[in-house]
C-alpha angles and dihedrals in degrees: 000000000000121000090249092051091048091052090048091050091050091049092050091048089051091051091047090051091049091047089050091050091051089056096060108120123179127199115218122193135190136150095250107116104138128112087248098051105029097069092057093049089049091050092052093047093047091050090053092047091051091052096042111041091167094056113045123188125211118198120225117186117210124186114259095244092053106041099088093044093046093046093052091044088052091051090052092048095041095242106094122140114275093235130019137184104219144160109301096208092067100042094101089054092057091045091052090051094048091244094128134045121263100243094189089081088064095050102270093139090070089067097058097102091054093066135060106270098232090052094046091052093056087074097044125098126170092345096309129106116234099169143026114224117240116172137356140177141210135215121235139180112257117199133188109238095197091053089050091053092046092061097036099261118141108245088207091059107060120180118283103178139040088252089055090053090054094046094045092046091053089058094044096048117108132189130197101200105305093340125091109235093176130021112198095210141339120188099226098044109102127016106316109080132183094293090054090056090050089056089045089055091053104261142089136207091249145053120259092277092053088230105097118060124234103172098146097056118139095254093050089051095047091047092053088049089053092052089047090058089058090048092050090050095056100023125243093251091051091048091051092048093046092049090050089059093063115107135193128276113355090004096065120117096271105036091045090056094239093117112028095187121045138153112233141156116282090241087068083087089079091053091049092050091051101041105026108026093158097048112117108220143145133207131210140168113289113275115252132210093261098029094248119117114237139181089272101041089118138012134225142195130189142137139301131201115239137178106220117225114263100043112146092215107044096157093052091043090053091048091056092044089054091049091049092049093051118021091022091051090059091055093044093050092048096049105028103034091226115144110255123225089211104085096211091057094068090080091063092078122056097182107131093221091051092049091048090055090048088054088060094057093091086059094048123096118210108198124189120224114255112264091217100044110028092159097051090120091081090059091050092050090052091053091051092048091048091054098042101037106024102035094239113161112255094237093050092048093050093045086058091047090052090055093047094049092044087058091049090052094048092048094050093044088059090054090058092059 
């Protein structure tokens, strides 16, 4: 081949390579389909597409209750989306089962310091990173300032400890004959749950690896005893009837005035602004047993960004995932008020309520779901029901839970072999 022909061939190969690069198209999926969320997703995708003409992203919205199932079905069939936003608590599980791409091989580990550690660790399994964290949340105690004033409580001095919750609730309680017309506080109303209170008390149901169960530990038992005292005070039948009276929107337990102190997700602020714009309320970090905030005062969930196994363009998919987790997170935080996992993105939103929620992140525990017992929640719910409804002793109920979850773990471990 002559030199001229060789140069021409090289040029044609270069053009072919460029043409191939221009044809890279990634599919990106998340569960955000609403009129509120979709425009922000579109803005992030359009910004990427403007900056990266050779790698174009197409957004595919999937309903929240289907995205995990469809993603895993796509992995099995070899046609999953190239990038997904998905539940962060189960990322380690997909990494362990080789259902998502190891992003460490593309340089993800260098980003670790840019994210909140608890969130980063939700995507880490056996020293490799299988997800980039995107957004999180935190639960806080909301309290009705007018109700506080009505019973002589200072609305500028919300409860800090479990004892405070009990004392404040006693003043806020109201009865109409034998019926409760207002319940000052009840631990499992709202979004916190028994497991949240175990975190709040400084423990978990698992060892540090979140692989070996420890459901009958002393703190879990004492916390269930604490919740039982509340249940005994009001009566399980009364609690059930009172809960059944809650409605939607402005008729929920807090906005209706039926429960003047409740622990709910920080994003409840949007609901309050829409449905109860004139309600005077405050929100603070969740009270702890000793009144001192800790790293586990509250708990959070949220969403990670993953590259499902089988993508034909893993490098390009990772590049978009990184963009979404960093530059995209700034846009998302500014427009959607969700708490970003990317620390630098918190400056994108100047809303005082948003910044107050951000200040609670150091007191928020982000726990991954156990790889070996992802459905352990049903066993926990049974223990709580046994104690509250069937008068089973907390230790006995949790001993039974420990046996049940041990069996779950053993069964799933065998499936990994």
